C-alpha positions as a printed Julia matrix, in Angstrom:
357×3 Matrix{Float64}:
 -39.64   24.61  -11.21
 -36.94   22.29  -12.53
 -34.89   25.29  -13.53
 -35.14   26.83  -10.08
 -34.12   23.58   -8.35
 -31.18   23.07  -10.73
 -32.45   19.72  -11.95
 -30.2    18.12  -14.55
 -32.75   17.66  -17.29
 -30.68   18.59  -20.38
 -28.72   16.13  -22.49
 -24.93   16.6   -22.28
 -23.43   18.81  -24.96
 -20.65   17.69  -27.26
 -18.19   19.76  -25.23
 -19.25   18.06  -21.99
 -18.9    14.64  -23.61
 -15.49   15.56  -25.01
 -14.27   16.77  -21.61
 -15.47   13.56  -19.96
 -13.74   11.48  -22.62
 -10.45   13.32  -22.12
 -10.68   12.32  -18.43
 -11.24    8.67  -19.34
 -14.94    8.75  -18.51
 -16.42    6.64  -21.28
 -19.19    4.02  -21.32
 -17.79    0.51  -21.51
 -18.78   -2.96  -20.32
 -16.25   -5.29  -18.74
 -18.77   -8.09  -19.21
 -18.81   -7.55  -22.97
 -15.0    -7.42  -23.14
 -14.79  -10.6   -21.07
 -17.31  -12.35  -23.31
 -15.38  -11.41  -26.47
 -12.11  -12.6   -24.92
 -13.78  -15.81  -23.81
 -15.07  -16.36  -27.35
 -11.54  -15.96  -28.72
 -10.25  -18.44  -26.12
 -12.88  -21.01  -27.08
 -12.05  -20.57  -30.77
  -8.33  -21.05  -30.08
  -8.96  -24.16  -27.99
 -11.31  -25.59  -30.63
  -8.78  -25.09  -33.42
  -5.46  -25.64  -31.64
  -6.52  -27.69  -28.65
  -5.33  -30.99  -30.11
  -1.96  -29.57  -31.16
  -1.44  -27.99  -27.74
  -2.36  -31.21  -25.95
   0.06  -33.27  -28.05
   2.85  -30.75  -27.54
   2.35  -30.68  -23.79
   2.25  -34.49  -23.7
   5.54  -34.58  -25.62
   7.15  -32.2   -23.15
   5.92  -34.3   -20.22
   7.14  -37.56  -21.76
  10.6   -36.18  -22.52
  10.86  -34.66  -19.07
   9.81  -37.83  -17.27
  12.01  -39.97  -19.53
  15.04  -37.87  -18.7
  15.66  -36.9   -22.3
  16.33  -33.26  -21.42
  19.06  -33.57  -18.77
  21.77  -35.4   -20.63
  24.14  -37.41  -18.44
  23.65  -35.34  -15.31
  21.21  -36.66  -12.68
  22.04  -34.11   -9.99
  20.46  -30.77   -9.07
  21.95  -29.07  -12.13
  20.36  -31.61  -14.42
  16.97  -31.25  -12.74
  17.18  -27.48  -13.0
  18.08  -27.79  -16.67
  15.09  -30.08  -17.26
  12.72  -27.69  -15.47
  14.08  -24.74  -17.44
  13.64  -26.64  -20.73
  10.06  -27.62  -19.84
   9.17  -24.02  -18.93
  10.7   -22.64  -22.13
   8.89  -25.19  -24.3
   5.58  -24.52  -22.55
   6.1   -20.77  -22.87
   6.94  -21.12  -26.56
   3.65  -22.96  -27.12
   1.48  -20.68  -24.99
   3.01  -17.27  -25.8
   1.3   -16.85  -29.21
  -2.04  -17.77  -27.63
  -1.62  -15.29  -24.79
  -0.54  -12.63  -27.29
  -3.64  -13.33  -29.39
  -5.88  -13.01  -26.34
  -4.24   -9.7   -25.4
  -4.86   -8.38  -28.93
  -8.49   -9.54  -28.76
  -8.91   -7.79  -25.4
  -7.55   -4.55  -26.87
  -9.87   -4.85  -29.86
 -12.82   -5.47  -27.52
 -12.03   -2.24  -25.68
 -11.5    -0.35  -28.95
 -14.89   -1.48  -30.26
 -16.54    0.16  -27.26
 -14.58    3.38  -26.68
 -12.39    3.84  -29.76
  -8.8     5.04  -29.49
  -8.3     6.68  -26.1
  -5.24    7.22  -23.91
  -5.8     9.03  -20.62
  -3.85    8.97  -17.36
  -6.64   10.72  -15.48
  -8.29    7.52  -14.08
  -5.01    6.39  -12.44
  -3.92    9.81  -11.22
  -3.73    9.92   -7.39
  -6.52   11.93   -5.78
  -6.79   12.93   -2.12
 -10.55   12.41   -2.2
 -10.04    8.7    -2.95
  -8.08    8.31    0.31
 -10.94    9.54    2.46
 -12.43    6.66    4.51
 -15.8     8.39    4.68
 -15.92    8.85    0.91
 -14.85    5.22    0.48
 -17.65    4.0     2.74
 -20.15    6.12    0.84
 -19.01    4.59   -2.43
 -19.01    1.09   -0.93
 -22.54    1.29    0.43
 -23.86    3.69   -2.19
 -26.88    2.94   -4.32
 -24.8     2.29   -7.43
 -22.54   -0.27   -5.76
 -25.5    -2.03   -4.17
 -27.22   -2.29   -7.54
 -23.98   -3.5    -9.13
 -23.58   -6.19   -6.44
 -27.16   -7.35   -6.94
 -26.66   -7.54  -10.73
 -23.41   -9.48  -10.33
 -25.12  -11.93   -7.97
 -27.91  -12.38  -10.5
 -25.42  -13.0   -13.31
 -23.53  -15.56  -11.2
 -26.79  -17.32  -10.35
 -27.79  -17.51  -14.02
 -24.37  -18.91  -15.0
 -24.52  -21.54  -12.25
 -28.06  -22.56  -13.25
 -27.1   -22.96  -16.91
 -24.03  -24.99  -15.91
 -26.1   -27.3   -13.7
 -28.73  -27.81  -16.43
 -26.11  -28.8   -19.0
 -24.35  -31.07  -16.48
 -27.62  -32.85  -15.68
 -28.36  -33.31  -19.38
 -24.91  -34.85  -19.92
 -24.83  -36.91  -16.72
 -25.1   -40.16  -18.67
 -22.17  -39.26  -20.91
 -20.06  -38.3   -17.89
 -20.84  -41.64  -16.18
 -19.83  -43.55  -19.31
 -16.35  -41.98  -19.32
 -15.17  -44.6   -16.78
 -15.68  -47.38  -19.35
 -13.72  -45.87  -22.26
 -10.03  -45.55  -23.1
  -8.14  -42.6   -21.59
  -7.68  -40.87  -24.96
 -11.34  -41.29  -25.85
 -12.33  -40.09  -22.39
 -10.16  -37.0   -22.73
 -11.66  -36.28  -26.15
 -15.23  -36.66  -24.82
 -14.4   -34.48  -21.83
 -13.03  -31.81  -24.17
 -16.18  -31.84  -26.25
 -18.32  -31.56  -23.13
 -16.23  -28.64  -21.91
 -16.53  -26.9   -25.29
 -20.3   -27.35  -25.3
 -20.57  -25.9   -21.83
 -18.27  -23.03  -22.8
 -20.33  -22.28  -25.93
 -23.56  -22.03  -23.96
 -21.91  -19.86  -21.34
 -20.42  -17.7   -24.1
 -23.85  -17.04  -25.63
 -25.21  -16.19  -22.19
 -22.31  -13.9   -21.28
 -22.41  -12.21  -24.7
 -26.1   -11.37  -24.2
 -25.36  -10.09  -20.69
 -22.44   -8.05  -22.05
 -24.54   -6.37  -24.75
 -27.24   -5.49  -22.24
 -24.63   -4.19  -19.81
 -22.98   -2.07  -22.53
 -26.32   -0.46  -23.45
 -26.96    0.18  -19.76
 -23.5     1.72  -19.28
 -24.12    4.09  -22.21
 -27.46    5.12  -20.7
 -25.93    5.56  -17.25
 -23.03    7.57  -18.68
 -25.47    9.96  -20.36
 -27.48   10.29  -17.14
 -24.33   11.09  -15.15
 -23.34   13.84  -17.58
 -26.73   15.51  -17.88
 -26.71   19.26  -17.34
 -29.0    21.89  -15.92
 -30.45   24.55  -18.21
 -28.18   27.11  -16.57
 -25.08   25.0   -17.26
 -26.04   24.76  -20.93
 -26.51   28.54  -21.1
 -23.17   29.16  -19.36
 -21.37   26.82  -21.72
 -22.93   28.41  -24.78
 -22.03   31.84  -23.46
 -18.43   30.8   -22.85
 -18.14   29.36  -26.36
 -19.89   32.13  -28.27
 -19.21   35.04  -25.97
 -21.68   37.16  -24.05
 -24.62   38.03  -26.37
 -24.62   41.66  -25.22
 -20.89   42.05  -25.84
 -21.23   40.25  -29.14
 -24.1    42.54  -30.2
 -22.16   45.64  -29.19
 -19.1    44.43  -31.1
 -21.26   43.87  -34.19
 -22.72   47.37  -33.91
 -19.25   48.9   -33.64
 -18.06   46.93  -36.67
 -21.12   48.01  -38.62
 -20.47   51.65  -37.66
 -16.85   51.43  -38.8
 -17.85   49.86  -42.11
 -20.6    52.44  -42.51
 -18.14   55.29  -41.95
 -15.86   53.9   -44.65
 -18.77   53.58  -47.04
 -19.98   57.08  -46.21
 -16.62   58.53  -47.19
 -15.81   56.19  -50.09
 -19.04   56.02  -52.09
 -19.33   59.78  -52.78
 -15.82   59.67  -54.29
 -16.66   56.74  -56.61
 -17.19   57.09  -60.35
 -19.84   54.39  -60.63
 -21.75   51.82  -58.56
 -22.37   48.49  -60.27
 -25.32   46.54  -58.84
 -26.91   43.1   -58.97
 -29.4    45.06  -58.83
 -30.5    44.47  -55.2
 -28.29   41.87  -53.55
 -24.81   43.23  -54.39
 -23.36   46.67  -54.97
 -19.76   47.57  -55.89
 -18.43   51.13  -55.94
 -15.55   51.7   -58.37
 -13.22   54.67  -58.8
 -10.65   55.3   -61.53
  -8.08   58.06  -61.75
  -5.88   57.71  -64.86
  -3.13   59.86  -63.29
  -2.7    57.84  -60.07
  -4.19   54.41  -60.84
  -3.1    51.66  -63.17
  -6.58   50.12  -63.18
 -10.0    50.86  -61.63
 -10.16   50.21  -57.86
 -13.02   48.88  -55.71
 -13.54   51.51  -52.99
 -16.62   49.94  -51.37
 -18.82   46.88  -51.71
 -21.7    45.3   -49.84
 -24.48   42.73  -49.88
 -28.17   43.07  -49.02
 -28.48   45.89  -46.43
 -25.01   47.26  -47.18
 -25.78   47.12  -50.9
 -28.92   49.13  -50.26
 -26.9    51.64  -48.23
 -24.32   52.0   -51.03
 -27.06   52.63  -53.59
 -28.66   55.18  -51.25
 -25.37   57.06  -50.82
 -24.75   56.92  -54.57
 -28.16   58.47  -55.26
 -27.62   61.17  -52.63
 -24.22   62.09  -54.1
 -25.13   61.87  -57.8
 -22.95   58.78  -58.4
 -24.15   56.85  -61.44
 -25.67   53.41  -60.73
 -25.38   50.76  -63.44
 -27.06   47.36  -63.29
 -24.76   44.55  -64.43
 -25.68   41.46  -62.33
 -22.96   39.01  -63.53
 -20.23   41.65  -63.33
 -21.37   42.86  -59.91
 -21.33   39.32  -58.51
 -17.93   38.55  -60.02
 -16.27   41.68  -58.65
 -17.97   41.33  -55.25
 -16.71   37.78  -54.77
 -13.34   38.19  -56.47
 -11.98   41.62  -55.46
 -11.42   43.02  -51.96
 -11.99   46.65  -51.05
  -8.93   48.7   -51.99
  -7.79   46.27  -54.69
  -7.77   46.72  -58.45
 -10.33   45.12  -60.72
  -9.1    41.84  -62.18
  -7.78   41.97  -65.79
 -10.58   39.8   -67.17
 -13.05   42.53  -66.15
 -11.08   45.47  -67.59
 -13.08   45.65  -70.82
 -16.5    45.47  -69.14
 -15.56   48.07  -66.51
 -14.01   50.32  -69.17
 -17.26   50.28  -71.16
 -19.23   51.23  -68.04
 -16.79   54.05  -67.16
 -16.93   55.35  -70.73
 -20.72   55.33  -70.48
 -20.57   57.21  -67.15
 -18.1    59.79  -68.46
 -20.29   60.33  -71.51
 -23.34   60.9   -69.31
 -21.42   63.39  -67.17
 -20.14   65.2   -70.3
 -23.63   65.52  -71.7
 -24.87   66.76  -68.33
 -22.07   69.34  -68.2
 -22.87   70.57  -71.7
 -26.53   70.82  -70.88
């Protein structure tokens, strides 16, 4: 029934997954990437927060004290001071921004590996259709996504409120302490809140990544017919393949039928391999392999040898060595000259005795 209705019940093949990947269709979670980037930001602030705060305070003091504009108090001096403050701030923040960019790239790489594809940003006419846009906007997937995002926002807000209530006393006490101590306490409170939110967002990101992988597999599922069509396109039509194999077998058989009767000897394994060898001292430098085969073809060579009175000699190691090391039409390798010569001498002796008899 599922087959008849074209239900996509089969897991996607490796080819289908590869095609989807080449188009940029890969499972990834923006929540997980955001959580990893947030973790890197918290780590940077925890380690370098004090240094950054002191540097920014120094820039502010020098700017307000007029130590950056020299003797000029006019517009040019103010512009020079603003430019200096921006350059100093950029010099301090640039390495941090660069680090966060690298972390973001690593977060993406951890999920999808190395992938460059322009397919997702390629203009498509279908994306400009208002009807298609409305379908996507009010589709089941977008509605579910909106509900999940609302749930995540609610959870984040609840956790934030709980931590704020727990620390309400500490926040109220900030009015009674020195500015530096208050800033330090505020920083610690912010880091604590960020750490709790990081753990929460990391858990959400992992769950979302697993869901995206599951959803990606569901989207790429195939019908049984699609799997058959893909296998046929990769391996070729089974009927054509079978016919090609039969033709090849016929061609090989014809060569064996004409070559084996002309051989001087057939060396066998005795059952798995068979090698037909011919030697003509007047036209050949060394014995030549005129036919060889394994299993069924070996049986066929032995059958033809018996029918045409070609001597069969069992030498398993030699038969295997020649079968694997010498192609049809090539000479026997020098290391096998002595063994083959002994067999040919034995064959010639048998034929001489038969002729005398």
